[in-house]
N, C-alpha and C positions, 0 to 999 in steps of 0.2 A: 641367609646373603640373596639366592636364585627368588623368592620371594619377595624381595626388596626392589628387587629389578623390573620385576612384573609389575609389582602396585606401581612402581614410579612409571615404567609406559602405560600400567590403563590408566592412572592421574593425567599424563600428558596426553588420553588420547579423547578424555572426556571434555576434557581445560580447550583442548585444541576443536571436540569437535563443537561446544558450544558458543567459542570465537567465531570462527568460522560459519558458524548456523549451520554447522552440516546438518543431510535429511539422514546418514545412516550411519552406523559403524558398521563395521564386516570385520569381522575376524577367522583366519584360517586360523585352524586345529589341524596337526597332525598323529597319525600314531606317536613318534617320538616325540611332536611337538608341547609346547605349556596347555597342560591343557586348563590349569586354573584362570588363560588371562580373561576368559570371557567371564568368570563366573568374579573374579577383581573386577573388572569396565564394570560391572551392573551395581556394583557396590556400592561405585559411586556414586549414581543414580541418573544419568545421560539423561537429559531430555526426545532425543532420537531414539530410537530400536537399536538391538545388538544384533547383527544378526552372523549365528557361528555356524562355519560351515566345517563340518567334521566328516572325516572319515569313518567313522563309528559309529553304529546306530542305537552301543548303551550308550553312551556318553552324547549322543543326541536327548536322548530318552533322561539322562538325566539333567541335558544343560533346563529343561523345559522347566521346570520347576523356580529356576531364577525370572525376581522382576527381570520382563524389560530386555528378554532372549532372545531371537528366532532361534532354535535349529535348523540345519540344513544337511542333512547326510546328502556328500556329493562324491564325484565320483574319483576322485583324489586323485595322481599320480605323473600330475602335468608339474611343471618348474612352478616353481614361487610366480615368478611373472606372468606367465599366460595359468595358473590359477585363481593370481587376482584378477583380471580380467573378463575371467567362466564365473567366476564369484560376482562382480558388477552386473554383468550383463544380467544373469537369473536373478540376479535380488531386481532388476527393474524389471523380470517376467512375471514375479512376479508380488510388482507391484508397490515395492518400497519407496523406488530411488524409481527417477526421470530426468530422463536427459535434461544436462542441465544444474541438475543437482551435485552441491560437496556432501562425497562420503569421508568416511577414516578408514584406513585399512590397515589393518595392527597381522602382523605373522610373527612365530617367530620360526627361524632357519636355522634347519639341524644340518644341513649336509655336509661343511666344514667341523676344522678345530680349528675357535674355540665356536659355542654355537651365540646367536645375535638374531636382535630380536630390530622388524622394518616397523616403520611406521610411518605411511602417505598419504600423503590430502590428493585424492579427489575430483577431476569434474568431470558428469555422466558423457558420456557424447551420444551425437544422433544417430 
């Protein structure tokens, strides 16, 4: 059941990225998060890069093998909203996205019960 939900979120993200002409899909993983989500997004072959922010160097090494995924080990420990904003700023610094670009941000939030997924469409601010 959980894999079906993850696959649906991944497909939706790629569909929205295509319709919005997004420049990147940013996936935030966590220690307890859905680590299959970046792989599932990759399976739908988006035309934009998948920038995955991982709290684990081991996961980053595993994800580098998948098409279109650019793993980044992040600092973690931030709230989901602050982590998403930090990920967007880091992606700008790395040259993946620029001011005015649309990006899709995906995350699984495990803070409460039940856990849930979020998908946000954001425009990069100057």
